[in-house]
C-alpha positions in Angstrom: 4.3 31.5 78.7 7.3 30.7 76.3 11.2 29.7 78.6 14.0 30.5 76.6 17.0 28.2 76.6 19.0 29.1 79.6 23.3 28.1 79.5 23.8 24.2 80.8 26.0 21.3 80.0 25.3 20.1 76.3 26.2 16.6 76.2 28.4 15.1 73.2 27.0 13.3 70.8 27.1 12.4 67.1 30.7 12.6 67.1 33.3 12.1 63.8 36.4 11.6 63.6 38.7 13.9 61.8 40.1 11.9 59.3 43.1 10.2 58.9 45.9 12.3 56.4 46.3 10.7 53.5 49.7 8.6 53.7 51.1 9.3 50.3 50.9 13.2 51.5 53.6 13.3 53.7 56.9 14.0 52.1 59.7 11.4 51.1 61.9 10.5 48.3 60.9 10.4 45.1 58.1 13.6 45.4 57.4 16.7 46.0 54.4 17.5 48.2 52.1 20.6 47.7 49.6 20.3 51.0 45.8 21.4 50.0 44.8 23.8 53.2 42.6 21.8 55.7 38.6 23.2 56.1 37.2 23.7 59.8 34.2 23.4 59.8 33.0 24.8 63.6 31.6 23.1 66.1 27.7 23.6 67.5 26.7 23.8 71.2 22.9 23.6 72.0 21.9 24.5 75.3 19.6 22.2 77.7 16.4 23.9 77.3 15.5 24.3 80.7 12.3 25.6 82.7 11.3 27.3 86.2 8.6 24.9 88.2 8.3 26.5 91.4 11.7 28.1 92.4 13.3 24.4 90.8 15.4 24.3 87.0 14.2 21.4 85.3 15.8 20.2 81.8 12.5 20.3 78.9 15.2 18.8 76.2 19.1 18.1 77.3 21.6 19.9 74.9 24.1 18.5 72.7 27.6 19.8 70.9 28.1 18.5 67.2 32.2 18.2 67.3 34.1 20.2 64.7 35.3 18.4 61.9 38.5 19.5 60.3 38.3 17.7 56.6 42.2 16.8 55.3 41.9 18.1 51.7 44.4 15.9 50.5 47.8 17.5 48.9 49.4 17.7 45.2 52.0 15.4 45.1 55.2 16.3 42.3 56.7 12.6 41.3 60.5 13.0 40.9 61.2 12.1 37.3 64.4 11.3 34.9 66.1 14.3 32.8 64.5 14.6 29.6 60.8 13.9 31.0 58.2 15.8 32.5 57.0 14.1 36.3 54.1 12.3 37.0 51.0 14.7 38.8 48.9 13.6 41.3 46.0 15.2 43.4 44.3 13.0 45.7 41.9 11.9 46.8 38.9 13.8 49.6 36.2 13.0 52.0 34.1 15.0 53.5 32.3 13.2 56.6 28.8 12.9 57.0 27.8 15.1 60.3 24.1 14.3 62.2 21.6 16.2 63.9 20.9 14.3 67.0 17.1 14.4 68.1 15.6 15.0 70.7 12.6 13.9 73.2 10.8 17.0 75.3 10.7 15.4 78.5 7.2 14.4 80.4 6.2 13.9 76.2 5.8 11.9 73.9 6.8 15.0 71.6 10.1 14.3 69.5 12.1 16.6 67.4 13.7 13.6 65.0 18.4 13.5 64.3 19.4 14.5 60.5 22.1 12.7 59.0 23.3 14.4 56.2 25.6 12.0 54.2 29.3 13.0 53.2 31.3 12.9 49.9 34.1 11.9 48.2 36.4 13.2 45.9 38.8 10.8 43.4 42.4 11.5 42.9 43.2 12.1 39.4 46.2 12.3 37.5 49.0 13.2 34.9 50.7 10.6 33.9 55.2 10.9 33.1 56.2 12.4 29.7 58.8 12.2 28.1 61.3 13.1 24.9 60.9 11.2 22.5 62.5 11.9 19.1 60.3 10.6 16.2 60.9 10.2 12.6 64.7 11.9 13.3 63.2 15.0 15.2 62.6 15.7 19.3 59.0 17.6 19.5 58.1 20.1 21.9 56.3 17.3 24.3 52.7 18.2 26.7 51.7 17.2 30.6 48.0 17.4 30.6 46.7 19.8 32.8 44.5 17.9 36.2 41.2 19.4 37.8 39.5 17.7 40.4 36.5 19.4 40.8 35.0 20.8 44.2 32.0 19.2 45.9 30.7 20.5 48.9 28.2 18.3 51.6 25.1 20.2 52.1 23.7 22.0 54.8 20.8 21.1 57.3 18.9 21.6 59.8 17.1 20.3 62.2 12.9 22.1 63.2 12.3 23.4 66.0 8.8 25.0 67.0 6.7 26.0 69.8 5.3 23.8 71.6 2.2 24.3 74.2 2.3 24.0 77.7 0.3 21.2 79.4 -0.1 23.0 82.8 2.8 22.0 84.5 5.7 22.2 82.0 4.7 25.8 80.3 5.2 27.1 76.9 8.7 26.1 75.2 10.0 27.3 72.0 12.5 24.7 70.8 15.4 25.7 68.6 16.1 24.8 64.9 19.7 23.9 65.1 21.9 24.1 62.1 24.5 23.0 60.3 26.9 24.7 57.6 27.1 24.0 53.7 30.7 22.7 53.8 32.8 22.8 50.2 36.0 21.6 49.7 36.8 24.0 45.9 38.3 23.1 42.8 41.8 22.1 42.3 44.0 21.9 39.2 47.3 21.4 38.2 48.1 23.9 34.7 49.7 22.0 32.3 53.7 21.9 31.6 55.3 21.7 28.2 59.5 20.0 27.6 60.9 22.0 24.9 63.3 20.8 22.9 66.5 21.6 21.0 70.3 21.0 20.1 73.6 21.9 21.8 74.8 24.2 20.0 77.8 22.4 17.5 76.9 18.8 19.1 74.4 17.3 16.7 73.6 14.2 18.9 73.4 15.9 22.8 70.0 16.8 23.1 69.0 19.4 25.5 65.6 19.7 27.2 64.1 22.5 29.3 60.7 22.4 31.5 59.4 23.0 35.2 62.3 24.8 36.0 64.9 21.9 34.9 67.3 21.8 31.9 68.6 18.8 31.2 71.1 18.1 29.3 70.7 14.2 27.4 73.8 12.8 25.5 73.9 9.1 24.0 75.5 6.1 26.6 77.2 5.0 23.0 78.1 8.5 22.6 80.1 8.2 26.2 81.2 4.4 26.1 81.9 1.2 24.9 79.2 -1.4 25.2 79.7 -2.9 28.3 82.3 -0.4 29.2 82.0 2.9 31.9 85.4 4.5 30.8 84.9 7.4 28.9 85.9 7.3 25.0 88.9 9.8 24.3 86.3 11.2 21.5 83.2 12.0 24.3 85.6 14.7 25.3 84.0 17.5 23.1 80.5 16.7 24.0 80.9 17.1 28.3 83.2 19.5 26.6 80.7 21.8 25.5 78.3 20.8 27.8 80.2 21.6 30.8 80.7 25.3 28.6 77.0 25.6 28.6 76.5 25.1 32.4 78.9 26.8 33.6 78.5 30.5 31.3 74.0 29.8 31.8 73.9 28.1 35.5 77.3 29.0 37.2 77.5 27.0 40.8 74.3 25.2 40.0 73.8 22.3 41.6 74.4 19.0 38.6 72.6 15.5 38.8 74.2 13.0 36.9 71.6 10.0 35.8 72.6 6.6 33.9 70.2 4.7 31.8 70.7 1.4 30.2 68.3 -0.9 28.1 66.4 -3.6 29.2 69.5 -6.5 28.3 71.3 -8.3 30.2 70.2 -9.1 34.2 68.7 -5.8 35.5 70.8 -6.0 38.7 74.1 -5.6 36.3 72.4 -3.0 34.3 72.1 -0.9 37.2 75.7 -0.9 38.4 76.9 -0.2 34.6 74.4 2.2 34.6 75.6 4.2 38.0 79.1 3.4 36.8 79.0 5.3 34.0 77.2 8.0 36.3 80.2 8.2 38.3 82.8 8.0 35.9 80.8 11.4 33.9 80.6 13.4 37.5 84.0 12.4 37.4 84.9 14.5 34.4 83.2 17.0 35.0 84.8 17.7 38.7 88.5 16.7 37.3 88.6 18.1 33.8 86.2 20.8 33.8 86.9 21.8 37.8 83.4 21.2 39.0 83.0 21.3 43.0 81.9 17.9 43.7 79.4 19.8 46.2 77.7 20.1 43.2 77.1 16.8 42.1 74.9 13.8 42.4 74.6 10.8 40.7 71.6 8.2 40.3 71.7 4.9 38.7 68.4 3.9 36.9 69.2 0.7 34.9 66.3 -0.6 33.4 64.3 0.7 35.1 63.3 4.7 33.3 62.7 4.4 29.4 63.0 6.9 27.9 60.9 4.8 25.1 59.8 1.2 25.3 62.8 -1.7 24.6 60.7 -2.8 21.6 63.5 -2.7 19.1 67.0 -2.0 18.8 66.5 1.7 17.6 64.2 2.1 20.8 66.5 0.2 22.9 69.4 2.5 22.0 68.1 6.1 22.6 67.2 4.4 26.4 70.5 3.7 26.4 71.7 7.4 28.2 73.5 9.6 29.8 71.6 12.7 31.3 73.0 15.9 33.2 70.3 17.9 35.1 70.3 21.3 36.1 68.2 23.8 38.3 67.4 26.8 35.4 67.5 30.2 37.1 
């Protein structure tokens, strides 16, 4: 006769540790994280195959468990960017680990059922770099950050064949179970392109307005607002700042604002950073004291020379990099 498998206590073999989460996907300053759904592969339990030998249950083939696997699919990282720029985007890599169906031996014989290993798969990270709006020949073109796609990948399913084993007089006929592990797939992940639209602030030809990714940024050249190496707002800069304030109050009342200061690469970097911080704070204080914004609405940040709009390769480019940016959340 053919002996059926009966419940027993399987042994755990071929365990694959759950991969550690990518440290890049841990929330932190300067980036927004969108976790991708993990994929869970259920455990496969193979019970021992036993038979009756004159009232005694004996094991013909040991049982085992292929542990469940939780596959970390990674995340999409949106990096913060200065106003007037579209932040870089990264879809992190991911790994589908290998899996093994253990081999088995029929007790009291040389009959083997060889193990099967399915190799893992690796998905490489993909990125789209930060892109900033740059005036070219006096014109501010619309710019686009390219979309990115991380192509999906699969780990094949597999089976360890079983089959009928004829008894030898001591052991009865047996049917060895076929053991299967399923296919696993991480799907495609894509991030759409983003556009940064530009225009001039009405009545203020030196103030640029950038719109994209839910933000509106007003960019005023530092040379318009401040004298060289100074952080005191010039009297003739009030008109430009007032026009920005009126626009923000009309279109985004009560919105949070971030005021950024930027310098070029001339001189000491530490000095440039402090100057950019003081200029950002000066504009924030002007908005609070003169334009009557609530202090709780406004944060400031100095970038110094670390976030140029264009390479610091000429005096004209350096002039573009000396700027103050007031950014509000759209909506």
